[in-house]
Each structure stands twice: as C-alpha cells, then as structure tokens.
VEXTOR-442369 format. One record per residue (C-alpha): residue number from 1; residue in three letters; y, x, z. Coordinates in pm, whole numbers, plus 32768, in hexadecimal, padded with zeros to 4 digits. Last residue first. Layout:
PT   num   residu     c2     c1     c3
PT   NUM      ALA      Y      X      Z
...
END
This chain:
PT   num   residu     c2     c1     c3
PT   239      UNK   2996   68D1   9AE5
PT   238      UNK   2AE9   696C   9A78
PT   237      UNK   2B0E   696D   98D8
PT   236      UNK   2ACA   6AC8   985B
PT   235      UNK   2B8D   6C07   9812
PT   234      UNK   2AC8   6D30   97BA
PT   233      UNK   2A91   6E4A   9857
PT   232      UNK   29BD   6FBD   97D4
PT   231      UNK   290A   70F5   9871
PT   230      UNK   280A   7001   98AD
PT   229      UNK   287F   6E92   9870
PT   228      UNK   2971   6E44   9990
PT   227      UNK   2A1B   6D07   9996
PT   226      UNK   2B71   6CA3   99C3
PT   225      UNK   2C04   6B63   9A21
PT   224      UNK   2C78   6A3D   994C
PT   223      UNK   2D76   6913   996D
PT   222      UNK   2E7D   69DD   990F
PT   221      UNK   2E41   6B22   9835
PT   220      UNK   2DAA   6C21   98D6
PT   219      UNK   2E72   6D52   99A9
PT   218      UNK   2EE0   6EB0   999A
PT   217      UNK   2F1A   6FA6   9AAF
PT   216      UNK   2F16   711E   9A0C
PT   215      UNK   2E32   7204   9A91
PT   214      UNK   2EBC   7391   99FD
PT   213      UNK   2E1B   7488   9917
PT   212      UNK   2F2B   73EB   9814
PT   211      UNK   2EAC   729F   9862
PT   210      UNK   2D59   7265   990C
PT   209      UNK   2D6B   70CB   9907
PT   208      UNK   2D68   6FFE   9A5B
PT   207      UNK   2CDF   6E94   9A4C
PT   206      UNK   2D80   6D66   9AEE
PT   205      UNK   2D29   6C05   9AB2
PT   204      UNK   2C45   6BB3   9BEB
PT   203      UNK   2B01   6B4D   9C3E
PT   202      UNK   2A4A   6B38   9AF8
PT   201      UNK   2987   6C6D   9B26
PT   200      UNK   29BD   6D10   9CAC
PT   199      UNK   2B27   6DA0   9CBF
PT   198      UNK   2C2F   6E92   9C25
PT   197      UNK   2B63   6EB2   9ACF
PT   196      UNK   2B57   7009   9A08
PT   195      UNK   2BC1   708E   98E0
PT   194      UNK   2BC0   722D   984A
PT   193      UNK   2AED   731A   9933
PT   192      UNK   2A7D   743C   9870
PT   191      UNK   2BA0   74F6   985A
PT   190      UNK   2BC9   74B8   99EB
PT   189      UNK   2CD0   73F6   9A76
PT   188      UNK   2DDA   7474   9B5D
PT   187      UNK   2EB7   7398   9C60
PT   186      UNK   2F9C   72B5   9C0A
PT   185      UNK   2EAB   7155   9C61
PT   184      UNK   2DB1   71B4   9D35
PT   183      UNK   2C69   7154   9C49
PT   182      UNK   2B42   70B2   9D13
PT   181      UNK   2A4E   715B   9D9F
PT   180      UNK   2991   7040   9E8D
PT   179      UNK   2B03   7019   9F00
PT   178      UNK   2ADA   70EE   A04B
PT   177      UNK   2A80   720F   9F68
PT   176      UNK   2BE5   71CE   9EC0
PT   175      UNK   2BB2   7281   9D47
PT   174      UNK   2C9E   73C9   9CA5
PT   173      UNK   2CC6   74A6   9DC8
PT   172      UNK   2DF2   75AF   9D62
PT   171      UNK   2F0A   74F7   9D92
PT   170      UNK   3010   74ED   9CBA
PT   169      UNK   318F   7549   9D48
PT   168      UNK   3183   769D   9C68
PT   167      UNK   3129   75ED   9B3D
PT   166      UNK   328B   74F8   9B5D
PT   165      UNK   31DD   7391   9B3C
PT   164      UNK   320E   72D5   99E7
PT   163      UNK   331B   71CC   9A2A
PT   162      UNK   341C   729B   9991
PT   161      UNK   335B   72C6   9845
PT   160      UNK   32C4   73EC   976E
PT   159      UNK   326A   739D   963D
PT   158      UNK   30F1   735A   95A1
PT   157      UNK   30C6   736E   93F8
PT   156      UNK   304D   7271   9421
PT   155      UNK   3088   7130   94B3
PT   154      UNK   2F91   70CE   95BF
PT   153      UNK   2FC6   71A8   9703
PT   152      UNK   311D   71D4   96C6
PT   151      UNK   3171   704E   96D1
PT   150      UNK   3178   7066   983D
PT   149      UNK   314B   6EFD   986F
PT   148      UNK   31B2   6EC3   9A02
PT   147      UNK   30F3   6DFE   9AF2
PT   146      UNK   3136   6C61   9AA6
PT   145      UNK   31E9   6B9F   9BB0
PT   144      UNK   318C   6A4A   9B8F
PT   143      UNK   32A2   6941   9BA1
PT   142      UNK   3201   67E1   9BF1
PT   141      UNK   326B   66D6   9ACD
PT   140      UNK   337F   65EA   9AF0
PT   139      UNK   3352   650E   9993
PT   138      UNK   3489   6521   98C6
PT   137      UNK   3576   6403   98B7
PT   136      UNK   3501   6307   979F
PT   135      UNK   35CB   62F1   967D
PT   134      UNK   35DF   61A9   95BB
PT   133      UNK   34F8   61C8   94A0
PT   132      UNK   35C4   61E7   9336
PT   131      UNK   35C5   60B7   9264
PT   130      UNK   34EA   6115   9115
PT   129      UNK   358A   6180   8FB6
PT   128      UNK   346C   6289   8F5C
PT   127      UNK   3577   63B6   8FA3
PT   126      UNK   35E2   6349   9102
PT   125      UNK   34A7   62FE   9168
PT   124      UNK   3414   6434   90F5
PT   123      UNK   355C   6522   918E
PT   122      UNK   3532   6436   92F0
PT   121      UNK   33AF   64AE   92D8
PT   120      UNK   344E   6637   92DC
PT   119      UNK   353A   663C   93F7
PT   118      UNK   349A   651B   94C0
PT   117      UNK   350E   65B4   95E0
PT   116      UNK   343A   6710   9589
PT   115      UNK   32FB   66A4   94A7
PT   114      UNK   31A7   6738   953B
PT   113      UNK   3128   65E6   95A1
PT   112      UNK   315F   6552   943E
PT   111      UNK   3042   6638   93AF
PT   110      UNK   2FE5   6669   9298
PT   109      UNK   30B2   65B1   91C1
PT   108      UNK   3038   64B8   908F
PT   107      UNK   312A   6426   8F93
PT   106      UNK   3105   62C4   8EF5
PT   105      UNK   30C4   61F6   8DA2
PT   104      UNK   3133   632D   8CB7
PT   103      UNK   3245   6297   8BCA
PT   102      UNK   3282   6408   8B51
PT   101      UNK   33E6   63EA   8BA3
PT   100      UNK   33B3   636A   8CC0
PT    99      UNK   3289   6499   8D26
PT    98      UNK   33AD   6583   8C6E
PT    97      UNK   34A9   650B   8D83
PT    96      UNK   33AA   6543   8EB2
PT    95      UNK   3364   6663   8E39
PT    94      UNK   34D8   66F1   8E48
PT    93      UNK   3545   6627   8F79
PT    92      UNK   3426   66E5   9001
PT    91      UNK   34BD   6842   8FA9
PT    90      UNK   361E   67C2   902F
PT    89      UNK   358E   6759   9198
PT    88      UNK   348D   68B1   91EC
PT    87      UNK   3369   68F8   9183
PT    86      UNK   32BE   6A66   91CC
PT    85      UNK   324D   6BB9   9179
PT    84      UNK   3286   6CA0   927A
PT    83      UNK   327F   6E39   924D
PT    82      UNK   3296   6F4F   9385
PT    81      UNK   32E2   709E   9340
PT    80      UNK   3308   70B0   949B
PT    79      UNK   34A1   712F   94C6
PT    78      UNK   3507   7087   9348
PT    77      UNK   34A0   6F26   93A3
PT    76      UNK   3451   6E5F   92A0
PT    75      UNK   3491   6CF7   923D
PT    74      UNK   3422   6BFF   9114
PT    73      UNK   34B7   6ADA   9084
PT    72      UNK   3401   6A31   8F38
PT    71      UNK   3496   69B4   8E00
PT    70      UNK   3381   6A7E   8D41
PT    69      UNK   3460   6ADC   8C37
PT    68      UNK   35AC   6AF0   8D22
PT    67      UNK   350A   6BB8   8E3A
PT    66      UNK   35CC   6B9D   8F4B
PT    65      UNK   3613   6CB0   9067
PT    64      UNK   363A   6CA1   91D0
PT    63      UNK   3658   6DDD   9296
PT    62      UNK   35CA   6E07   941D
PT    61      UNK   361C   6EF8   9546
PT    60      UNK   3717   6DBE   95D4
PT    59      UNK   36B1   6C72   9550
PT    58      UNK   36C9   6BD7   93E1
PT    57      UNK   3777   6AD3   9380
PT    56      UNK   3726   6A1A   9262
PT    55      UNK   367E   68F0   9363
PT    54      UNK   3779   6999   9490
PT    53      UNK   370C   6A8A   95A9
PT    52      UNK   35BC   6AD9   94F4
PT    51      UNK   34F2   6BFE   9540
PT    50      UNK   358F   6B4C   96AB
PT    49      UNK   3444   6AF8   9774
PT    48      UNK   347D   6985   9754
PT    47      UNK   34F4   698C   95D3
PT    46      UNK   33CB   6A84   9565
PT    45      UNK   32E7   69D1   9666
PT    44      UNK   334F   6868   95BB
PT    43      UNK   3300   68EE   9478
PT    42      UNK   3193   6977   94D7
PT    41      UNK   315A   6AD5   9479
PT    40      UNK   3028   6B7F   942E
PT    39      UNK   2FB0   6CE6   9457
PT    38      UNK   2E10   6C61   946B
PT    37      UNK   2DEC   6D73   9583
PT    36      UNK   2CC3   6E6B   957A
PT    35      UNK   2B64   6E61   95E5
PT    34      UNK   2A7B   6F8D   9556
PT    33      UNK   29CB   6F39   941B
PT    32      UNK   2852   6EE8   942F
PT    31      UNK   287F   6DE0   931B
PT    30      UNK   27B9   6CB6   93BB
PT    29      UNK   2860   6CD4   9511
PT    28      UNK   29A5   6C80   9478
PT    27      UNK   2A72   6CED   9589
PT    26      UNK   2BCA   6C7A   95F2
PT    25      UNK   2CC9   6D62   970B
PT    24      UNK   2DFD   6C44   9757
PT    23      UNK   2F32   6B97   96AC
PT    22      UNK   2FEC   6A86   9788
PT    21      UNK   30DA   6B75   97D9
PT    20      UNK   3131   6BBB   965F
PT    19      UNK   30C8   6CA1   955A
PT    18      UNK   2FFF   6DE0   95CD
PT    17      UNK   2FFD   6EEA   94DC
PT    16      UNK   2ECB   6EE3   93A5
PT    15      UNK   2EAD   707F   9365
PT    14      UNK   2E6C   7055   91E7
PT    13      UNK   2FA8   70C7   917B
PT    12      UNK   306E   704C   906A
PT    11      UNK   3093   7092   8EFC
PT    10      UNK   31CF   6FEE   8E52
PT     9      UNK   323E   6E84   8DFD
PT     8      UNK   330C   6E21   8F33
PT     7      UNK   342D   6EEA   8EA1
PT     6      UNK   356A   6F38   8F7C
PT     5      UNK   34C0   704C   9066
PT     4      UNK   343C   7114   8F28
PT     3      UNK   3321   71F9   8F9B
PT     2      UNK   3219   71B6   9074
PT     1      UNK   31EA   7075   9146
END
C-alpha cells in the first residue's frame, strides 16, 4: 500500500510479496510472465506464524483494522507496506447472521483444513445453532526449517535489513563450479541474473533470487520443487 495505512481502499503496488510459509513461486506458462508469489495467507498460518497472536489481535509488527462497511478485518505491516485481507471470527459471524436472516439453505467454505483449532468453523456452527464439534488434539507434524524470507527482495522500495550480508563480507564468487554452476548464497550476482534453481529440476524446493546484487535463498511451497525454464523458474509438483 502506498498512502494511508488505515484505509484499505487505495492504490497498491504491483509487486506481490511472498504469502505464508506454504506460498511459492508460480508461473502461468501461457502468459509468458516471470514466476511470482501468490501472496496468499491461510488463517491457520496467520495464527501459527504469529501474524495473529489471537483471533482479534495482531502480532508484533502488524496492525489490525476493521472495515465497518464491508464488515471485514485487515492487517497492515508498516515496515514492509504489506496488506493482508482475511476472515476472522467477527467477520464470519456477520456473514452467518446475514445468511440466516436471508433464509439461505447453507454456508460453504474453502477450506476447513486451513482453519486454526476450529476457530472459524465453530463460529459458523454457533451462528447456525449447531452443536459444537469436540476439539481434537492438534496433529503432530514435522517441523520444517524454512530459509529466512528477505522481504526487501520482493517489496518496493527495497529497504536494507539486518539479515542482509554486509558489503565487505560478500564474496566475488557467484557460482559454485562443483555444483554445476549454481549460485553461492550470499555472493554477488550480475545484472543479467535473476532466478536459479539450487538443484536439478523437480529435485529441491530451494532456489536463488538475485536481490540488490546478492544471491538470496528462497524456496517453493510445500510439496513442490523448483524447475528452471530458461532465465526464469517455476514451482511444480515433485516428479
């Protein structure tokens, strides 16, 4: 967002920042455009990644706002100028109330697996006068360590961050000849270089982005792998 951070109806930049940890680079092969992030956040990851520390409370670095006309919440991060629209318990309750008042036959959602501890689904059931489902213990999942996301690589204007490597420590070697010429993370990259997979096609989630003259490590979304297509890349399912 480019002007008033308290108003969601305003000009927004064309650059799409990375969404949640499941987001990755996707490419429309028919359009010919470079691969880009979807920018999508699921409610589950908003809660699990701390963007929301409670259903109606924003996490550190974020501010939560309420649009009384649309009856929806939204989040804004002033450091990265990132805007996120989403549904919460209050907005779901408003929609359920409208559906009930109009005598609609039901309510559809997509999708229940992206809820967090049934916080949104329970609001639907409560509004419809349905019995609350017994809470199941959260499923145990393997913890995956994702490479750090350098927001300045995807948000304009770029801002320096403490995670960026100091210029004095940047190596001049940009590719690793022992690894089929793939980038060395943290080293300099040329103006004609932008995106490179870190392994053979369909083998790894990891890819390198040339950001402000430095190779930065990123990764495709969960369950997908990097595929090199000329000077561009896209994320595809493992083969």
